[in-house]
C-alpha positions in Angstrom: 0.0 0.0 0.0 2.7 2.5 1.0 4.7 1.8 -2.2 1.7 2.2 -4.5 0.8 5.5 -2.8 4.4 6.8 -3.3 4.2 5.7 -7.0 0.9 7.5 -7.4 2.2 10.8 -5.9 5.4 10.5 -7.9 3.6 10.1 -11.2 1.6 13.2 -10.4 4.7 15.3 -9.6 6.9 13.9 -12.4 5.5 15.9 -15.4 6.2 19.3 -13.8 9.7 18.2 -13.1 10.5 16.7 -16.5 8.9 19.5 -18.5 10.6 22.3 -16.7 13.5 23.4 -19.0 15.4 25.0 -16.1 15.8 21.8 -14.1 19.0 20.8 -15.8 20.7 24.2 -15.7 19.5 25.9 -12.5 20.3 24.2 -9.2 17.8 26.4 -7.3 15.0 25.2 -9.6 16.0 21.6 -9.2 16.0 22.0 -5.4 12.6 23.7 -5.6 11.0 20.7 -7.4 12.5 18.3 -4.9 11.1 20.4 -2.0 7.7 20.2 -3.7 8.1 16.4 -4.1 9.1 15.8 -0.5 6.3 18.1 0.7 3.8 16.2 -1.4 4.9 12.9 0.0 4.8 14.3 3.5 1.2 15.6 3.1 0.1 12.4 1.5 1.6 10.3 4.3 0.0 12.5 7.0 -3.4 12.2 5.3 -3.2 8.4 5.0 -2.0 8.0 8.6 -4.8 10.2 9.9 -7.4 8.4 7.8 -6.2 5.0 9.1 -6.5 6.2 12.7 -10.2 7.1 12.3 -11.7 3.6 12.6 -14.1 4.0 9.7 -15.9 0.7 8.9 -15.1 1.0 5.2 -11.4 1.6 6.0 -11.3 -1.5 8.3 -12.8 -3.6 5.5 -10.3 -2.2 3.0 -7.3 -3.1 5.1 -8.8 -6.4 6.4 -9.0 -5.5 10.0 -8.3 -2.6 12.3 -5.2 -4.3 13.7 -3.7 -4.2 10.2 -4.9 -0.6 9.8 -2.8 0.3 12.9 0.3 -1.3 11.4 -0.2 0.7 8.2 -0.8 3.8 10.4 2.5 3.3 12.0 4.3 2.7 8.6 2.8 5.9 7.1 3.7 7.8 10.3 7.4 6.7 10.0 7.4 7.4 6.3 6.1 10.9 7.2 9.0 11.3 9.6 11.5 10.5 6.8 9.8 12.8 4.3 9.8 15.6 6.9 13.5 15.2 7.5 14.3 15.2 3.8 12.0 18.2 3.3 13.8 20.1 6.1 17.2 19.2 4.8 16.4 20.4 1.3 15.2 23.8 2.6 18.0 24.3 5.1 20.7 22.9 2.8 19.5 25.1 0.0 19.8 28.2 2.2 23.4 27.2 3.2 24.4 26.7 -0.5 23.0 30.1 -1.4 24.9 31.7 1.4 28.1 30.2 0.2 27.5 31.1 -3.4 27.1 27.5 -4.5 23.5 28.0 -5.6 21.9 30.9 -7.4 19.6 33.0 -5.3 15.8 32.7 -5.8 14.2 35.1 -8.3 12.8 38.3 -6.7 9.3 37.9 -5.1 6.3 39.3 -6.8 5.9 41.9 -4.0 8.0 44.7 -2.6 8.9 45.1 1.0 7.5 42.7 3.7 5.8 39.5 2.5 2.1 39.3 2.8 0.7 38.2 6.2 -0.5 34.8 4.9 3.1 34.0 3.7 4.5 35.0 7.1 1.9 32.8 8.8 2.7 29.9 6.5 6.4 30.2 7.3 5.8 30.3 11.0 3.5 27.3 10.8 6.3 25.4 9.0 8.6 25.8 12.0 5.8 24.9 14.5 4.7 21.8 12.6 8.3 20.7 12.1 9.0 20.5 15.9 5.5 19.2 16.7 5.7 16.3 14.2 9.2 15.5 15.3 8.0 15.2 18.9 4.9 13.1 18.0 7.1 10.7 16.0 9.8 10.4 18.6 7.4 9.7 21.3 5.8 7.0 19.2 9.0 5.1 18.5 10.8 5.4 21.9 9.6 2.4 23.9 11.0 3.9 27.1 8.2 6.5 27.1 5.1 5.0 28.8 1.9 4.3 26.8 0.0 6.8 28.9 2.5 9.6 28.1 2.5 8.5 24.5 -1.3 8.9 24.4 -1.3 12.3 26.0 1.1 13.7 23.5 -0.2 11.8 20.5 -3.8 13.1 20.9 -2.5 16.6 20.1 -1.1 15.5 16.8 -4.2 17.1 15.2 -2.8 20.5 16.0 0.5 19.7 14.2 -1.5 18.4 11.2 -3.6 21.6 11.0 -0.6 24.0 11.1 1.4 21.8 8.7 -1.5 21.6 6.2 -2.0 25.4 6.2 1.7 25.8 5.4 1.4 23.2 2.6 -1.7 24.7 1.0 -0.2 28.2 1.0 3.0 27.1 -0.7 1.1 24.8 -3.1 -0.8 27.9 -4.3 2.4 29.9 -4.7 4.1 27.1 -6.6 1.1 26.5 -8.8 1.0 30.2 -9.6 4.6 30.4 -10.8 4.2 27.3 -13.0 6.3 24.8 -10.9 3.3 22.6 -10.1 0.8 21.0 -12.6 -2.9 21.3 -12.1 -3.4 17.6 -11.4 -0.8 17.6 -8.6 -2.2 20.9 -7.2 -5.7 19.5 -7.2 -4.6 16.3 -5.3 -2.6 18.4 -2.8 -5.6 20.6 -2.1 -7.8 17.5 -1.7 -5.3 15.7 0.6 -4.8 18.9 2.6 -8.5 19.6 3.1 -9.1 16.0 4.0 -6.4 16.0 6.6 -7.7 19.3 8.0 -11.2 17.9 8.4 -9.9 14.7 10.0 -7.6 16.6 12.4 -10.3 18.9 13.6 -12.7 16.0 14.1 -10.0 14.2 16.1 -9.5 17.3 18.3 -13.2 17.5 19.0 -13.3 13.8 20.0 -15.3 12.5 17.0 -13.2 9.3 16.4 -15.5 6.4 16.7 -18.3 8.6 18.2 -21.1 6.8 16.4 -20.2 3.4 17.8 -19.8 4.5 21.4 -22.2 3.2 24.2 -22.1 4.2 27.8 -22.2 1.6 30.6 -21.0 0.6 34.0 -18.9 -2.2 35.5 -21.1 -4.7 37.3 -18.6 -7.5 38.0 -14.8 -7.8 38.5 -12.8 -11.0 39.0 -9.0 -10.8 39.3 -6.4 -13.6 38.7 -2.7 -14.1 39.1 0.0 -12.1 40.9 2.8 -9.7 40.1 5.1 -12.5 39.0 2.7 -14.2 36.6 0.9 -11.1 35.5 -2.4 -9.9 36.9 -5.5 -10.4 34.9 -8.9 -8.8 35.5 -12.2 -10.2 34.0 -14.8 -7.4 34.0 -18.4 -7.5 33.0 -20.1 -4.3 31.8 -23.8 -3.4 31.6 -24.4 -1.3 28.5 -27.1 1.3 28.1 -27.6 0.3 24.5 -26.7 -2.6 22.2 -23.4 -2.8 20.2 -22.7 -4.4 16.8 -20.7 -7.5 17.5 -19.3 -10.6 15.8 -17.2 -13.3 17.5 -13.5 -12.6 18.2 -14.0 -8.8 17.9 -12.6 -6.2 20.3 -13.9 -2.9 21.6 -12.4 0.3 23.0 -12.9 0.9 26.7 -12.8 4.5 27.8 -12.6 5.3 31.5 -12.7 8.8 32.9 -9.5 10.7 32.3 -8.0 8.1 30.1 -7.8 7.6 26.3 -9.8 4.6 25.0 -7.8 1.3 24.7 -8.8 -1.8 22.7 -9.5 -5.1 24.5 -10.9 -8.3 23.1 -14.5 -9.1 23.9 -14.8 -12.5 25.7 -18.6 -12.6 25.4 -21.5 -10.4 24.5 -25.1 -11.2 25.4 -27.3 -9.1 23.1 -30.4 -9.9 25.1 -29.1 -8.5 28.4 -26.7 -6.0 26.8 -23.8 -7.3 28.9 -20.3 -7.5 27.6 -17.3 -9.3 29.2 -13.6 -8.4 28.8 -10.3 -9.9 30.0 -7.5 -7.5 30.6 -3.9 -8.4 31.5 -1.4 -6.0 33.2 1.1 -5.6 30.4 2.1 -1.9 30.8 1.5 1.2 32.9 -2.0 1.8 31.7 -3.3 -1.8 31.9 -1.5 -2.4 35.2 -3.4 0.5 36.8 -6.6 -0.6 35.2 -6.4 -4.2 36.4 -5.8 -3.0 40.0 -8.2 0.0 40.1 -11.3 -1.0 38.1 -14.3 -1.4 40.3 -18.0 -2.2 40.4 -20.3 0.8 39.4 -17.4 2.5 37.6 -18.7 4.3 34.5 -17.2 3.2 31.2 -17.6 4.0 27.5 -17.5 1.0 25.1 -16.8 1.5 21.4 -17.1 -1.4 19.0 -17.0 -4.0 17.9 -14.1 -4.0 15.6 -12.0 -6.7 14.0 -12.2 -9.3 11.2 -10.7 -12.3 13.0 -13.8 -14.5 12.7 -13.7 -18.2 12.1 -13.1 -19.0 8.4 -14.7 -21.6 6.2 -11.5 -23.7 6.1 -12.4 -27.4 7.0 -9.2 -28.0 9.1 -8.0 -25.4 11.5 -5.5 -24.8 14.3 -6.2 -22.1 16.8 -3.4 -20.9 19.1 -4.0 -18.5 22.0 -0.8 -17.6 23.9 -1.5 -16.1 27.4 -4.1 -13.4 27.2 -4.2 -14.1 23.4 -6.7 -16.9 24.2 -9.5 -14.3 24.6 -10.6 -14.2 20.9 -10.6 -18.0 20.8 -13.0 -18.2 23.7 -15.3 -15.9 21.8 -15.0 -18.1 18.7 -15.8 -21.3 20.7 -19.1 -19.8 21.9 -20.0 -19.0 18.3 -18.9 -22.4 17.0 -21.0 -24.2 19.6 -24.2 -22.7 18.0 -23.1 -23.3 14.4 -24.5 -26.1 12.3 -21.5 -26.8 10.2 -18.4 -27.0 12.3 -14.8 -27.3 11.0 -12.3 -29.7 12.6 -10.3 -27.6 15.1 -7.3 -28.1 17.3 -7.1 -25.4 20.0 -3.8 -24.8 21.7 -3.8 -22.7 25.0 -0.1 -21.9 25.6 1.0 -20.4 28.9 4.3 -20.3 30.8 2.9 -22.3 33.8 -0.3 -24.1 34.9 -0.8 -21.4 37.5 -1.2 -18.9 34.6 -3.9 -20.9 32.8 -6.7 -18.8 34.1 -9.2 -19.9 31.4 -8.4 -23.6 31.3 -11.6 -24.8 33.0 -13.8 -22.5 30.9 -12.0 -23.6 27.7 -12.4 -27.3 28.6 -16.2 -26.9 28.9 -16.5 -24.8 25.8 -14.3 -27.0 23.7 -16.3 -30.1 24.7 -19.5 -28.4 23.8 -18.2 -27.2 20.5 -16.4 -30.5 19.5 -13.0 -28.9 19.5 -9.8 -30.8 20.5 -8.2 -28.7 23.3 -4.4 -28.9 24.0 -3.2 -27.2 27.2 0.5 -26.4 26.8 2.4 -25.5 30.0 6.0 -24.4 29.1 7.4 -25.2 32.6 6.1 -28.8 32.4 6.5 -29.6 28.7 8.6 -28.2 25.9 7.1 -24.8 24.6 4.7 -25.2 21.8 6.5 -25.5 18.4 5.6 -26.0 14.8 6.8 -29.6 14.6 4.5 -30.6 17.4 1.5 -29.0 15.7 2.2 -30.7 12.4 2.7 -34.1 14.1 -0.6 -33.8 16.0 -2.6 -32.5 13.1 -1.0 -35.2 10.9 -0.9 -33.2 7.6 -0.2 -29.7 6.3 -3.5 -28.7 4.8 -4.8 -26.6 7.7 -5.2 -22.9 8.6 -3.6 -21.3 11.7 -5.3 -18.6 13.7 -2.9 -17.1 16.2 -3.2 -14.4 18.9 -0.3 -13.7 21.2 3.2 -12.2 21.4 4.7 -11.3 18.1 8.0 -13.0 18.9 6.1 -16.3 19.6 4.3 -15.9 16.2 7.5 -15.3 14.4 9.1 -18.4 15.9 6.1 -20.6 15.1 6.0 -19.4 11.5 9.7 -20.3 11.1 9.2 -23.7 12.6 6.1 -24.3 10.4 7.9 -23.3 7.3 10.6 -25.9 8.2 7.8 -28.5 8.3 6.6 -27.5 4.8 3.6 -25.3 5.9 2.4 -22.5 3.7 2.3 -19.4 5.9 -0.2 -17.6 3.7 -2.6 -19.8 5.7 -1.3 -18.2 9.0 -3.8 -15.7 10.3 -2.9 -13.4 13.1 -4.4 -10.6 15.0 -1.5 -8.2 15.8 -2.3 -5.3 18.0 0.7 -3.1 18.6 -0.5 0.4 19.2 2.9 2.2 18.9 
């Protein structure tokens, strides 16, 4: 997707560059076209990243799941950081070359005296957006910064987008006016800029996912585990209205004073409008949530999201590692009520038996659904590996559905490839929010 987007924007920019007779003889003109190109890519990446963050249903369908949409959001964000750096270097480097007499100065401006106010504002906004975008990107990629701090800074990225887009639109108009930008590119820049402005303002006013939000309150809390094994809270929420839900989907939970965070839905009863979540303490936000969530606490639920439903493949292997078992529990409930059931082996992989908080529930659900359940405790047996799976399934014509740590997924893929498995049949829900 990223590569195709770059090609699209490059093809729009290329005619103006190729057809300008001064490109080969005037270094300043060459540099100006490259500034336009890097700015175009930057604006395009910002628009795409913002669109992917908005949780539109049609976008989720297009990228085949919101989890994949967040991966693309991150890639477009990193690409925007690179484009921003190149854009800045071209501008600053050009100024240095002009000062040293290595590049001809720009032609005189079409005005005398001080530049118009809108140009002054656009130049000021360029500096503001530069530092704001740099801060947002650095916070996103530095793991030492906590998730809560990341969220607090990241939510203000809409301000950086607005000032950056104003700068981009003003200079697009100037470049179009002096013939350095063709009308097709100018039109796309205006469309991308206006789209990014609308999305950024909607984000600042809290409109992301607004139509799919339902208020509720916590009515039941059960906690498992300890600090060593990792605390888990199972919470039940009574909703004020129904939500749209399919098995193995997740929803965003928003508590007072905190940004919403996605968690897989264990079970949803449409009749009673009650929804159940399981949350593991994996970071600063979830650690506090597991310890502090309490009965009668107000909560906002937004969802459901996700396209990790059971496929039509006749032979399937489901793997839930640790808290990654939650979508499989939801799937089991749905499979129990289905008329046509695939043949399924379900692996529940945990570090120790004391961490198998859902083993009893899984045993009952698997028996009811006709699913073969494998409880894998790494401290008692060898950790789950690809060879064991292939031996127990007895052939390679199966589909894998995996939810758990990325490092475990990568190891299993490598081991399955060694056994001759085609990893295009390896489905994975991968939620990494930064």
